[in-house]
TORTORKOL-869484 format. One record per atom (N, C-alpha, C): x, y, z; atom name; residue number from 1. Coordinates in nm, 2 decimals, always signed. Atoms other than C-alpha are relative to their C-alpha. Example, Ala and Ser with C-alpha at 12.3 -4.5 7.8 and 13.67 -1.06 7.14 Angstrom:
# TORTORKOL-869484
[atom [+0.09; -0.12; +0.00]; "N"; 1]
[atom [+1.23; -0.45; +0.78]; "CA"; 1]
[atom [+0.09; +0.12; +0.00]; "C"; 1]
[atom [-0.09; -0.11; +0.00]; "N"; 2]
[atom [+1.37; -0.11; +0.71]; "CA"; 2]
[atom [-0.08; +0.11; +0.08]; "C"; 2]
//
This chain:
# TORTORKOL-869484
[atom [+0.03; +0.10; -0.09]; "N"; 1]
[atom [-18.24; +8.65; -6.30]; "CA"; 1]
[atom [-0.10; +0.04; +0.10]; "C"; 1]
[atom [+0.11; -0.04; -0.09]; "N"; 2]
[atom [-18.56; +8.66; -6.10]; "CA"; 2]
[atom [+0.01; -0.08; +0.12]; "C"; 2]
[atom [-0.01; +0.06; -0.13]; "N"; 3]
[atom [-18.54; +8.59; -5.73]; "CA"; 3]
[atom [-0.14; -0.02; +0.06]; "C"; 3]
[atom [+0.12; +0.02; -0.07]; "N"; 4]
[atom [-18.82; +8.44; -5.53]; "CA"; 4]
[atom [+0.00; +0.10; +0.12]; "C"; 4]
[atom [+0.01; -0.09; -0.12]; "N"; 5]
[atom [-18.95; +8.64; -5.23]; "CA"; 5]
[atom [+0.10; -0.04; +0.11]; "C"; 5]
[atom [-0.10; +0.05; -0.10]; "N"; 6]
[atom [-18.74; +8.42; -5.00]; "CA"; 6]
[atom [+0.14; +0.03; -0.04]; "C"; 6]
[atom [-0.13; -0.03; +0.05]; "N"; 7]
[atom [-18.44; +8.47; -5.22]; "CA"; 7]
[atom [+0.04; +0.15; +0.02]; "C"; 7]
[atom [-0.02; -0.14; -0.01]; "N"; 8]
[atom [-18.48; +8.85; -5.22]; "CA"; 8]
[atom [+0.02; +0.04; +0.15]; "C"; 8]
[atom [-0.01; -0.03; -0.14]; "N"; 9]
[atom [-18.53; +8.85; -4.84]; "CA"; 9]
[atom [+0.14; -0.05; +0.05]; "C"; 9]
[atom [-0.13; +0.05; -0.04]; "N"; 10]
[atom [-18.21; +8.64; -4.79]; "CA"; 10]
[atom [+0.11; +0.09; -0.05]; "C"; 10]
[atom [-0.11; -0.09; +0.06]; "N"; 11]
[atom [-18.01; +8.87; -5.02]; "CA"; 11]
[atom [-0.01; +0.13; +0.08]; "C"; 11]
[atom [+0.01; -0.12; -0.07]; "N"; 12]
[atom [-18.14; +9.18; -4.84]; "CA"; 12]
[atom [+0.06; -0.01; +0.14]; "C"; 12]
[atom [-0.07; +0.02; -0.13]; "N"; 13]
[atom [-18.04; +9.03; -4.50]; "CA"; 13]
[atom [+0.15; -0.01; -0.01]; "C"; 13]
[atom [-0.14; +0.01; +0.02]; "N"; 14]
[atom [-17.70; +8.95; -4.64]; "CA"; 14]
[atom [+0.06; +0.14; -0.02]; "C"; 14]
[atom [-0.05; -0.14; +0.03]; "N"; 15]
[atom [-17.65; +9.31; -4.77]; "CA"; 15]
[atom [+0.00; +0.08; +0.13]; "C"; 15]
[atom [+0.01; -0.08; -0.13]; "N"; 16]
[atom [-17.78; +9.46; -4.44]; "CA"; 16]
[atom [+0.11; -0.05; +0.10]; "C"; 16]
[atom [-0.10; +0.06; -0.09]; "N"; 17]
[atom [-17.55; +9.22; -4.25]; "CA"; 17]
[atom [+0.14; +0.05; -0.03]; "C"; 17]
[atom [-0.13; -0.04; +0.05]; "N"; 18]
[atom [-17.25; +9.32; -4.46]; "CA"; 18]
[atom [+0.02; +0.15; +0.04]; "C"; 18]
[atom [-0.01; -0.14; -0.04]; "N"; 19]
[atom [-17.33; +9.69; -4.40]; "CA"; 19]
[atom [+0.02; +0.02; +0.15]; "C"; 19]
[atom [-0.02; -0.01; -0.14]; "N"; 20]
[atom [-17.35; +9.64; -4.03]; "CA"; 20]
[atom [+0.14; -0.04; +0.05]; "C"; 20]
[atom [-0.14; +0.04; -0.04]; "N"; 21]
[atom [-17.00; +9.49; -4.03]; "CA"; 21]
[atom [+0.10; +0.10; -0.05]; "C"; 21]
[atom [-0.10; -0.10; +0.06]; "N"; 22]
[atom [-16.84; +9.80; -4.21]; "CA"; 22]
[atom [+0.08; +0.06; +0.11]; "C"; 22]
[atom [-0.08; -0.06; -0.10]; "N"; 23]
[atom [-16.73; +9.96; -3.88]; "CA"; 23]
[atom [+0.11; -0.10; +0.05]; "C"; 23]
[atom [-0.10; +0.10; -0.03]; "N"; 24]
[atom [-16.55; +9.63; -3.78]; "CA"; 24]
[atom [+0.10; -0.02; -0.11]; "C"; 24]
[atom [-0.09; +0.01; +0.11]; "N"; 25]
[atom [-16.40; +9.61; -4.12]; "CA"; 25]
[atom [+0.10; +0.11; +0.00]; "C"; 25]
[atom [-0.08; -0.12; +0.00]; "N"; 26]
[atom [-16.27; +9.96; -4.10]; "CA"; 26]
[atom [+0.11; -0.01; +0.12]; "C"; 26]
[atom [-0.10; +0.01; -0.11]; "N"; 27]
[atom [-16.11; +9.89; -3.76]; "CA"; 27]
[atom [+0.11; -0.11; -0.04]; "C"; 27]
[atom [-0.10; +0.10; +0.04]; "N"; 28]
[atom [-15.94; +9.57; -3.90]; "CA"; 28]
[atom [+0.09; +0.06; -0.11]; "C"; 28]
[atom [-0.08; -0.06; +0.10]; "N"; 29]
[atom [-15.82; +9.77; -4.20]; "CA"; 29]
[atom [+0.10; +0.10; +0.06]; "C"; 29]
[atom [-0.09; -0.10; -0.07]; "N"; 30]
[atom [-15.68; +10.04; -3.97]; "CA"; 30]
[atom [+0.11; -0.07; +0.07]; "C"; 30]
[atom [-0.11; +0.08; -0.07]; "N"; 31]
[atom [-15.49; +9.78; -3.77]; "CA"; 31]
[atom [+0.10; -0.06; -0.10]; "C"; 31]
[atom [-0.08; +0.05; +0.10]; "N"; 32]
[atom [-15.36; +9.62; -4.09]; "CA"; 32]
[atom [+0.09; +0.10; -0.06]; "C"; 32]
[atom [-0.08; -0.11; +0.06]; "N"; 33]
[atom [-15.24; +9.95; -4.22]; "CA"; 33]
[atom [+0.12; +0.03; +0.08]; "C"; 33]
[atom [-0.12; -0.02; -0.09]; "N"; 34]
[atom [-15.01; +9.98; -3.92]; "CA"; 34]
[atom [+0.11; -0.10; -0.02]; "C"; 34]
[atom [-0.10; +0.11; +0.03]; "N"; 35]
[atom [-14.84; +9.66; -4.02]; "CA"; 35]
[atom [+0.04; -0.01; -0.15]; "C"; 35]
[atom [-0.04; +0.00; +0.14]; "N"; 36]
[atom [-14.81; +9.75; -4.39]; "CA"; 36]
[atom [+0.15; +0.02; -0.01]; "C"; 36]
[atom [-0.14; -0.02; +0.02]; "N"; 37]
[atom [-14.46; +9.73; -4.53]; "CA"; 37]
[atom [+0.02; +0.09; -0.12]; "C"; 37]
[atom [-0.01; -0.10; +0.11]; "N"; 38]
[atom [-14.41; +10.05; -4.73]; "CA"; 38]
[atom [+0.13; +0.09; +0.03]; "C"; 38]
[atom [-0.12; -0.08; -0.03]; "N"; 39]
[atom [-14.04; +10.16; -4.67]; "CA"; 39]
[atom [+0.04; +0.09; -0.12]; "C"; 39]
[atom [-0.04; -0.08; +0.11]; "N"; 40]
[atom [-14.01; +10.31; -5.02]; "CA"; 40]
[atom [-0.09; +0.12; -0.02]; "C"; 40]
[atom [+0.10; -0.11; +0.02]; "N"; 41]
[atom [-14.33; +10.52; -5.07]; "CA"; 41]
[atom [-0.04; +0.06; +0.13]; "C"; 41]
[atom [+0.06; -0.05; -0.12]; "N"; 42]
[atom [-14.43; +10.56; -4.71]; "CA"; 42]
[atom [-0.15; +0.00; +0.00]; "C"; 42]
[atom [+0.15; +0.00; +0.02]; "N"; 43]
[atom [-14.79; +10.51; -4.83]; "CA"; 43]
[atom [-0.05; -0.13; +0.05]; "C"; 43]
[atom [+0.05; +0.13; -0.05]; "N"; 44]
[atom [-14.93; +10.25; -4.60]; "CA"; 44]
[atom [-0.15; -0.01; -0.02]; "C"; 44]
[atom [+0.14; +0.03; +0.03]; "N"; 45]
[atom [-15.26; +10.09; -4.69]; "CA"; 45]
[atom [-0.04; -0.12; +0.08]; "C"; 45]
[atom [+0.06; +0.12; -0.06]; "N"; 46]
[atom [-15.48; +9.85; -4.49]; "CA"; 46]
[atom [-0.13; -0.03; -0.06]; "C"; 46]
[atom [+0.12; +0.04; +0.06]; "N"; 47]
[atom [-15.76; +9.65; -4.63]; "CA"; 47]
[atom [-0.06; -0.12; +0.08]; "C"; 47]
[atom [+0.07; +0.11; -0.07]; "N"; 48]
[atom [-16.02; +9.41; -4.48]; "CA"; 48]
[atom [-0.12; -0.04; -0.09]; "C"; 48]
[atom [+0.11; +0.05; +0.08]; "N"; 49]
[atom [-16.27; +9.19; -4.66]; "CA"; 49]
[atom [-0.08; -0.09; +0.10]; "C"; 49]
[atom [+0.09; +0.08; -0.08]; "N"; 50]
[atom [-16.57; +9.01; -4.51]; "CA"; 50]
[atom [-0.04; -0.12; -0.10]; "C"; 50]
[atom [+0.03; +0.12; +0.08]; "N"; 51]
[atom [-16.61; +8.65; -4.64]; "CA"; 51]
[atom [-0.05; -0.11; +0.09]; "C"; 51]
[atom [+0.05; +0.11; -0.08]; "N"; 52]
[atom [-16.83; +8.38; -4.49]; "CA"; 52]
[atom [-0.01; +0.04; +0.15]; "C"; 52]
[atom [+0.01; -0.05; -0.14]; "N"; 53]
[atom [-16.88; +8.60; -4.18]; "CA"; 53]
[atom [+0.13; +0.02; +0.07]; "C"; 53]
[atom [-0.14; -0.02; -0.06]; "N"; 54]
[atom [-16.50; +8.62; -4.12]; "CA"; 54]
[atom [+0.06; +0.12; -0.06]; "C"; 54]
[atom [-0.07; -0.11; +0.05]; "N"; 55]
[atom [-16.28; +8.92; -4.16]; "CA"; 55]
[atom [+0.14; -0.04; -0.02]; "C"; 55]
[atom [-0.14; +0.03; +0.04]; "N"; 56]
[atom [-15.95; +8.89; -4.34]; "CA"; 56]
[atom [+0.06; +0.14; -0.03]; "C"; 56]
[atom [-0.06; -0.13; +0.02]; "N"; 57]
[atom [-15.72; +9.19; -4.32]; "CA"; 57]
[atom [+0.15; -0.01; -0.03]; "C"; 57]
[atom [-0.14; +0.00; +0.04]; "N"; 58]
[atom [-15.38; +9.28; -4.47]; "CA"; 58]
[atom [+0.04; +0.14; -0.04]; "C"; 58]
[atom [-0.06; -0.12; +0.04]; "N"; 59]
[atom [-15.15; +9.56; -4.55]; "CA"; 59]
[atom [+0.07; -0.01; -0.13]; "C"; 59]
[atom [-0.08; +0.00; +0.13]; "N"; 60]
[atom [-14.97; +9.66; -4.87]; "CA"; 60]
[atom [+0.14; -0.05; +0.03]; "C"; 60]
[atom [-0.14; +0.05; -0.01]; "N"; 61]
[atom [-14.63; +9.50; -4.93]; "CA"; 61]
[atom [+0.08; +0.05; -0.11]; "C"; 61]
[atom [-0.09; -0.06; +0.11]; "N"; 62]
[atom [-14.37; +9.70; -5.12]; "CA"; 62]
[atom [+0.12; -0.09; -0.01]; "C"; 62]
[atom [-0.13; +0.07; +0.03]; "N"; 63]
[atom [-14.06; +9.56; -5.28]; "CA"; 63]
[atom [+0.09; +0.10; -0.07]; "C"; 63]
[atom [-0.09; -0.09; +0.07]; "N"; 64]
[atom [-13.75; +9.74; -5.40]; "CA"; 64]
[atom [-0.01; +0.00; -0.15]; "C"; 64]
[atom [+0.03; +0.01; +0.14]; "N"; 65]
[atom [-13.84; +9.62; -5.74]; "CA"; 65]
[atom [-0.15; +0.03; -0.01]; "C"; 65]
[atom [+0.13; -0.05; -0.02]; "N"; 66]
[atom [-14.16; +9.83; -5.75]; "CA"; 66]
[atom [-0.11; -0.09; -0.06]; "C"; 66]
[atom [+0.11; +0.08; +0.05]; "N"; 67]
[atom [-14.37; +9.61; -5.99]; "CA"; 67]
[atom [-0.03; -0.13; +0.08]; "C"; 67]
[atom [+0.03; +0.12; -0.08]; "N"; 68]
[atom [-14.34; +9.32; -5.75]; "CA"; 68]
[atom [-0.08; +0.03; +0.13]; "C"; 68]
[atom [+0.08; -0.04; -0.11]; "N"; 69]
[atom [-14.53; +9.52; -5.48]; "CA"; 69]
[atom [-0.14; -0.05; -0.01]; "C"; 69]
[atom [+0.14; +0.05; +0.00]; "N"; 70]
[atom [-14.87; +9.39; -5.38]; "CA"; 70]
[atom [-0.09; +0.09; +0.09]; "C"; 70]
[atom [+0.10; -0.09; -0.08]; "N"; 71]
[atom [-15.17; +9.61; -5.27]; "CA"; 71]
[atom [-0.06; -0.08; +0.11]; "C"; 71]
[atom [+0.07; +0.05; -0.12]; "N"; 72]
[atom [-15.34; +9.56; -4.94]; "CA"; 72]
[atom [-0.13; -0.08; -0.04]; "C"; 72]
[atom [+0.12; +0.06; +0.04]; "N"; 73]
[atom [-15.67; +9.48; -5.11]; "CA"; 73]
[atom [+0.02; -0.14; -0.06]; "C"; 73]
[atom [-0.02; +0.13; +0.06]; "N"; 74]
[atom [-15.53; +9.20; -5.31]; "CA"; 74]
[atom [+0.05; -0.10; +0.10]; "C"; 74]
[atom [-0.05; +0.09; -0.10]; "N"; 75]
[atom [-15.35; +9.06; -5.01]; "CA"; 75]
[atom [-0.12; -0.05; +0.09]; "C"; 75]
[atom [+0.12; +0.04; -0.08]; "N"; 76]
[atom [-15.68; +9.06; -4.81]; "CA"; 76]
[atom [-0.08; -0.10; -0.08]; "C"; 76]
[atom [+0.07; +0.09; +0.09]; "N"; 77]
[atom [-15.86; +8.89; -5.10]; "CA"; 77]
[atom [+0.07; -0.14; +0.00]; "C"; 77]
[atom [-0.08; +0.12; +0.00]; "N"; 78]
[atom [-15.58; +8.63; -5.12]; "CA"; 78]
[atom [-0.02; -0.08; +0.13]; "C"; 78]
[atom [+0.01; +0.07; -0.13]; "N"; 79]
[atom [-15.61; +8.55; -4.75]; "CA"; 79]
[atom [-0.14; -0.06; +0.01]; "C"; 79]
[atom [+0.13; +0.06; -0.01]; "N"; 80]
[atom [-15.99; +8.50; -4.78]; "CA"; 80]
[atom [-0.01; -0.12; -0.09]; "C"; 80]
[atom [+0.00; +0.11; +0.10]; "N"; 81]
[atom [-15.94; +8.27; -5.09]; "CA"; 81]
[atom [+0.08; -0.12; +0.06]; "C"; 81]
[atom [-0.08; +0.10; -0.06]; "N"; 82]
[atom [-15.67; +8.08; -4.91]; "CA"; 82]
[atom [-0.07; -0.06; +0.12]; "C"; 82]
[atom [+0.08; +0.05; -0.11]; "N"; 83]
[atom [-15.91; +8.04; -4.62]; "CA"; 83]
[atom [-0.12; -0.08; -0.04]; "C"; 83]
[atom [+0.10; +0.09; +0.05]; "N"; 84]
[atom [-16.15; +7.86; -4.85]; "CA"; 84]
[atom [-0.13; +0.08; -0.04]; "C"; 84]
[atom [+0.12; -0.08; +0.04]; "N"; 85]
[atom [-16.39; +8.15; -4.94]; "CA"; 85]
[atom [+0.02; +0.05; -0.14]; "C"; 85]
[atom [+0.00; -0.04; +0.13]; "N"; 86]
[atom [-16.47; +8.23; -5.30]; "CA"; 86]
[atom [-0.09; +0.12; -0.03]; "C"; 86]
[atom [+0.09; -0.11; +0.01]; "N"; 87]
[atom [-16.70; +8.52; -5.24]; "CA"; 87]
[atom [+0.02; +0.10; +0.11]; "C"; 87]
[atom [-0.03; -0.11; -0.10]; "N"; 88]
[atom [-16.64; +8.86; -5.07]; "CA"; 88]
[atom [-0.13; +0.07; +0.02]; "C"; 88]
[atom [+0.13; -0.06; -0.04]; "N"; 89]
[atom [-16.94; +9.02; -4.89]; "CA"; 89]
[atom [+0.01; +0.15; +0.02]; "C"; 89]
[atom [-0.02; -0.14; -0.03]; "N"; 90]
[atom [-16.79; +9.36; -4.80]; "CA"; 90]
[atom [+0.15; +0.03; +0.00]; "C"; 90]
[atom [-0.14; -0.04; +0.01]; "N"; 91]
[atom [-16.46; +9.56; -4.84]; "CA"; 91]
[atom [+0.02; +0.13; +0.07]; "C"; 91]
[atom [-0.04; -0.13; -0.06]; "N"; 92]
[atom [-16.29; +9.83; -4.63]; "CA"; 92]
[atom [+0.15; +0.02; -0.03]; "C"; 92]
[atom [-0.14; -0.04; +0.03]; "N"; 93]
[atom [-15.97; +10.02; -4.72]; "CA"; 93]
[atom [+0.03; +0.13; +0.08]; "C"; 93]
[atom [-0.05; -0.12; -0.07]; "N"; 94]
[atom [-15.78; +10.27; -4.51]; "CA"; 94]
[atom [+0.13; +0.04; -0.06]; "C"; 94]
[atom [-0.13; -0.06; +0.06]; "N"; 95]
[atom [-15.52; +10.49; -4.69]; "CA"; 95]
[atom [-0.02; +0.15; -0.01]; "C"; 95]
[atom [+0.00; -0.15; +0.02]; "N"; 96]
[atom [-15.43; +10.85; -4.73]; "CA"; 96]
[atom [-0.01; +0.07; +0.13]; "C"; 96]
[atom [+0.01; -0.08; -0.12]; "N"; 97]
[atom [-15.43; +11.13; -4.49]; "CA"; 97]
[atom [-0.12; +0.09; +0.00]; "C"; 97]
[atom [+0.11; -0.09; +0.00]; "N"; 98]
[atom [-15.67; +11.41; -4.58]; "CA"; 98]
[atom [-0.12; -0.06; -0.09]; "C"; 98]
[atom [+0.10; +0.05; +0.09]; "N"; 99]
[atom [-15.86; +11.25; -4.87]; "CA"; 99]
[atom [+0.01; -0.15; +0.00]; "C"; 99]
[atom [+0.00; +0.15; +0.00]; "N"; 100]
[atom [-15.96; +10.88; -4.86]; "CA"; 100]
[atom [+0.05; -0.04; -0.14]; "C"; 100]
[atom [-0.06; +0.06; +0.13]; "N"; 101]
[atom [-15.77; +10.68; -5.13]; "CA"; 101]
[atom [-0.08; -0.12; -0.04]; "C"; 101]
[atom [+0.07; +0.12; +0.04]; "N"; 102]
[atom [-15.99; +10.44; -5.32]; "CA"; 102]
[atom [+0.09; -0.11; -0.05]; "C"; 102]
[atom [-0.08; +0.11; +0.06]; "N"; 103]
[atom [-15.87; +10.10; -5.45]; "CA"; 103]
[atom [+0.05; +0.04; -0.14]; "C"; 103]
[atom [-0.05; -0.02; +0.14]; "N"; 104]
[atom [-15.65; +10.12; -5.76]; "CA"; 104]
[atom [-0.08; -0.08; -0.10]; "C"; 104]
[atom [+0.07; +0.07; +0.11]; "N"; 105]
[atom [-15.78; +10.00; -6.09]; "CA"; 105]
[atom [+0.02; -0.15; +0.00]; "C"; 105]
[atom [-0.03; +0.14; +0.00]; "N"; 106]
[atom [-15.60; +9.66; -6.06]; "CA"; 106]
[atom [-0.08; -0.07; +0.12]; "C"; 106]
[atom [+0.08; +0.06; -0.12]; "N"; 107]
[atom [-15.76; +9.60; -5.71]; "CA"; 107]
[atom [-0.15; +0.00; -0.03]; "C"; 107]
[atom [+0.14; +0.00; +0.03]; "N"; 108]
[atom [-16.10; +9.70; -5.84]; "CA"; 108]
[atom [-0.03; -0.12; -0.09]; "C"; 108]
[atom [+0.03; +0.12; +0.09]; "N"; 109]
[atom [-16.07; +9.43; -6.11]; "CA"; 109]
[atom [+0.01; -0.13; +0.08]; "C"; 109]
[atom [+0.00; +0.12; -0.08]; "N"; 110]
[atom [-15.96; +9.17; -5.86]; "CA"; 110]
[atom [-0.12; -0.01; +0.09]; "C"; 110]
[atom [+0.12; +0.01; -0.08]; "N"; 111]
[atom [-16.25; +9.26; -5.63]; "CA"; 111]
[atom [-0.12; -0.04; -0.08]; "C"; 111]
[atom [+0.11; +0.03; +0.09]; "N"; 112]
[atom [-16.48; +9.23; -5.93]; "CA"; 112]
[atom [-0.01; -0.15; -0.02]; "C"; 112]
[atom [-0.01; +0.15; +0.02]; "N"; 113]
[atom [-16.37; +8.86; -5.96]; "CA"; 113]
[atom [-0.07; -0.07; +0.12]; "C"; 113]
[atom [+0.05; +0.06; -0.12]; "N"; 114]
[atom [-16.50; +8.79; -5.60]; "CA"; 114]
[atom [-0.12; +0.06; +0.06]; "C"; 114]
[atom [+0.11; -0.08; -0.06]; "N"; 115]
[atom [-16.77; +9.05; -5.53]; "CA"; 115]
[atom [-0.11; +0.01; -0.10]; "C"; 115]
[atom [+0.12; -0.04; +0.09]; "N"; 116]
[atom [-17.12; +9.10; -5.66]; "CA"; 116]
[atom [+0.01; +0.15; -0.02]; "C"; 116]
[atom [+0.00; -0.14; +0.02]; "N"; 117]
[atom [-17.18; +9.44; -5.81]; "CA"; 117]
[atom [-0.05; +0.09; +0.11]; "C"; 117]
[atom [+0.06; -0.07; -0.11]; "N"; 118]
[atom [-17.38; +9.55; -5.51]; "CA"; 118]
[atom [+0.08; -0.01; +0.13]; "C"; 118]
[atom [-0.08; +0.02; -0.12]; "N"; 119]
[atom [-17.10; +9.46; -5.26]; "CA"; 119]
[atom [+0.04; +0.13; +0.06]; "C"; 119]
[atom [-0.04; -0.13; -0.06]; "N"; 120]
[atom [-17.05; +9.75; -5.01]; "CA"; 120]
[atom [+0.15; +0.01; +0.01]; "C"; 120]
[atom [-0.14; -0.03; -0.01]; "N"; 121]
[atom [-16.71; +9.91; -5.03]; "CA"; 121]
[atom [+0.01; +0.13; +0.07]; "C"; 121]
[atom [-0.03; -0.12; -0.07]; "N"; 122]
[atom [-16.59; +10.17; -4.78]; "CA"; 122]
[atom [+0.15; +0.03; +0.00]; "C"; 122]
[atom [-0.15; -0.04; -0.01]; "N"; 123]
[atom [-16.26; +10.36; -4.81]; "CA"; 123]
[atom [+0.01; +0.12; +0.08]; "C"; 123]
[atom [-0.01; -0.11; -0.10]; "N"; 124]
[atom [-16.14; +10.60; -4.55]; "CA"; 124]
[atom [+0.15; +0.05; +0.01]; "C"; 124]
[atom [-0.13; -0.06; -0.03]; "N"; 125]
[atom [-15.85; +10.83; -4.48]; "CA"; 125]
[atom [+0.03; -0.03; +0.15]; "C"; 125]
[atom [-0.04; +0.02; -0.14]; "N"; 126]
[atom [-15.65; +10.78; -4.16]; "CA"; 126]
[atom [-0.06; +0.10; +0.10]; "C"; 126]
[atom [+0.06; -0.10; -0.08]; "N"; 127]
[atom [-15.80; +11.10; -4.03]; "CA"; 127]
[atom [-0.15; -0.02; +0.03]; "C"; 127]
[atom [+0.14; +0.03; -0.04]; "N"; 128]
[atom [-16.15; +10.95; -4.03]; "CA"; 128]
[atom [-0.10; +0.02; -0.11]; "C"; 128]
[atom [+0.10; -0.02; +0.11]; "N"; 129]
[atom [-16.32; +11.08; -4.35]; "CA"; 129]
[atom [-0.02; -0.12; -0.08]; "C"; 129]
[atom [+0.02; +0.12; +0.08]; "N"; 130]
[atom [-16.48; +10.80; -4.55]; "CA"; 130]
[atom [-0.10; +0.02; -0.11]; "C"; 130]
[atom [+0.10; +0.01; +0.12]; "N"; 131]
[atom [-16.67; +10.72; -4.87]; "CA"; 131]
[atom [-0.05; -0.14; +0.00]; "C"; 131]
[atom [+0.07; +0.14; +0.01]; "N"; 132]
[atom [-16.92; +10.43; -4.89]; "CA"; 132]
[atom [-0.06; -0.01; -0.14]; "C"; 132]
[atom [+0.06; +0.02; +0.13]; "N"; 133]
[atom [-17.01; +10.30; -5.23]; "CA"; 133]
[atom [-0.02; -0.15; -0.02]; "C"; 133]
[atom [+0.01; +0.14; +0.03]; "N"; 134]
[atom [-17.05; +9.96; -5.40]; "CA"; 134]
[atom [+0.11; -0.03; -0.10]; "C"; 134]
[atom [-0.10; +0.04; +0.10]; "N"; 135]
[atom [-16.82; +9.76; -5.63]; "CA"; 135]
[atom [-0.04; +0.06; -0.13]; "C"; 135]
[atom [+0.04; -0.06; +0.13]; "N"; 136]
[atom [-17.03; +9.87; -5.93]; "CA"; 136]
[atom [+0.02; +0.15; +0.00]; "C"; 136]
[atom [-0.03; -0.14; +0.00]; "N"; 137]
[atom [-16.99; +10.23; -5.82]; "CA"; 137]
[atom [+0.15; +0.03; -0.03]; "C"; 137]
[atom [-0.14; -0.01; +0.03]; "N"; 138]
[atom [-16.61; +10.18; -5.83]; "CA"; 138]
[atom [+0.04; -0.05; -0.14]; "C"; 138]
[atom [-0.04; +0.06; +0.12]; "N"; 139]
[atom [-16.60; +9.97; -6.14]; "CA"; 139]
[atom [-0.13; -0.04; -0.08]; "C"; 139]
[atom [+0.12; +0.04; +0.08]; "N"; 140]
[atom [-16.91; +9.99; -6.36]; "CA"; 140]
[atom [+0.03; -0.08; -0.12]; "C"; 140]
[atom [-0.02; +0.08; +0.11]; "N"; 141]
[atom [-16.95; +9.74; -6.63]; "CA"; 141]
[atom [+0.14; -0.08; +0.00]; "C"; 141]
[atom [-0.13; +0.07; -0.02]; "N"; 142]
[atom [-16.66; +9.53; -6.49]; "CA"; 142]
[atom [+0.01; -0.12; -0.10]; "C"; 142]
[atom [-0.03; +0.12; +0.07]; "N"; 143]
[atom [-16.49; +9.27; -6.71]; "CA"; 143]
[atom [+0.00; -0.12; +0.09]; "C"; 143]
[atom [+0.00; +0.11; -0.09]; "N"; 144]
[atom [-16.54; +8.93; -6.56]; "CA"; 144]
[atom [-0.01; -0.14; -0.07]; "C"; 144]
[atom [+0.01; +0.14; +0.06]; "N"; 145]
[atom [-16.57; +8.55; -6.62]; "CA"; 145]
[atom [-0.10; -0.01; -0.11]; "C"; 145]
[atom [+0.11; +0.01; +0.10]; "N"; 146]
[atom [-16.89; +8.59; -6.82]; "CA"; 146]
[atom [+0.05; +0.06; -0.13]; "C"; 146]
[atom [-0.05; -0.07; +0.12]; "N"; 147]
[atom [-16.69; +8.80; -7.07]; "CA"; 147]
[atom [+0.10; -0.10; -0.08]; "C"; 147]
[atom [-0.10; +0.09; +0.07]; "N"; 148]
[atom [-16.45; +8.51; -7.15]; "CA"; 148]
[atom [-0.08; -0.11; -0.07]; "C"; 148]
[atom [+0.05; +0.11; +0.08]; "N"; 149]
[atom [-16.53; +8.26; -7.42]; "CA"; 149]
[atom [+0.05; -0.13; +0.07]; "C"; 149]
[atom [-0.05; +0.13; -0.06]; "N"; 150]
[atom [-16.53; +7.90; -7.27]; "CA"; 150]
[atom [+0.11; -0.06; -0.09]; "C"; 150]
[atom [-0.12; +0.06; +0.06]; "N"; 151]
[atom [-16.21; +7.71; -7.35]; "CA"; 151]
[atom [-0.04; -0.09; -0.12]; "C"; 151]
[atom [+0.04; +0.09; +0.11]; "N"; 152]
[atom [-16.40; +7.45; -7.56]; "CA"; 152]
[atom [-0.04; +0.08; -0.13]; "C"; 152]
[atom [+0.04; -0.08; +0.11]; "N"; 153]
[atom [-16.55; +7.72; -7.78]; "CA"; 153]
[atom [+0.11; +0.06; -0.08]; "C"; 153]
[atom [-0.12; -0.05; +0.06]; "N"; 154]
[atom [-16.21; +7.87; -7.84]; "CA"; 154]
[atom [+0.07; -0.10; -0.09]; "C"; 154]
[atom [-0.07; +0.11; +0.08]; "N"; 155]
[atom [-16.07; +7.54; -7.96]; "CA"; 155]
[atom [-0.07; -0.03; -0.13]; "C"; 155]
[atom [+0.07; +0.03; +0.12]; "N"; 156]
[atom [-16.34; +7.49; -8.21]; "CA"; 156]
[atom [+0.01; +0.11; -0.11]; "C"; 156]
[atom [-0.01; -0.11; +0.10]; "N"; 157]
[atom [-16.29; +7.84; -8.37]; "CA"; 157]
[atom [+0.13; -0.01; -0.08]; "C"; 157]
[atom [-0.12; +0.00; +0.08]; "N"; 158]
[atom [-16.05; +7.86; -8.66]; "CA"; 158]
[atom [+0.09; +0.11; +0.02]; "C"; 158]
//
């Protein structure tokens, strides 16, 4: 896809704007981590996503039936989608003590559904150390909607 000069300029402003909001996203993720419900593992995670200029933050939610637990990143994405946004502009995650804990594989895949490959992602430990990357850095060659055969084409195939 070739962008016009105006399109490239708008995209660059958007990326720069998302990067400038990373400190605010980290603060929101840190606050959400404090409200995480993790009575079984004790591993509290907070996540915040930027969508349409708004920040949506959530913590992880454990359940005594472990597979029913939901990660903070997916909860934050769900809040943004419920708020009417279908695109995520930046992501922040706060988890771990000494080493920053990146999003799990499932969360990376969910983020790929709503983020462009160049979307900035920062993940940090509660002690302050952080890593800044992009979605493509976390999940190169992500599987996505373009990989699915349209429903009409599947019905025609024998």
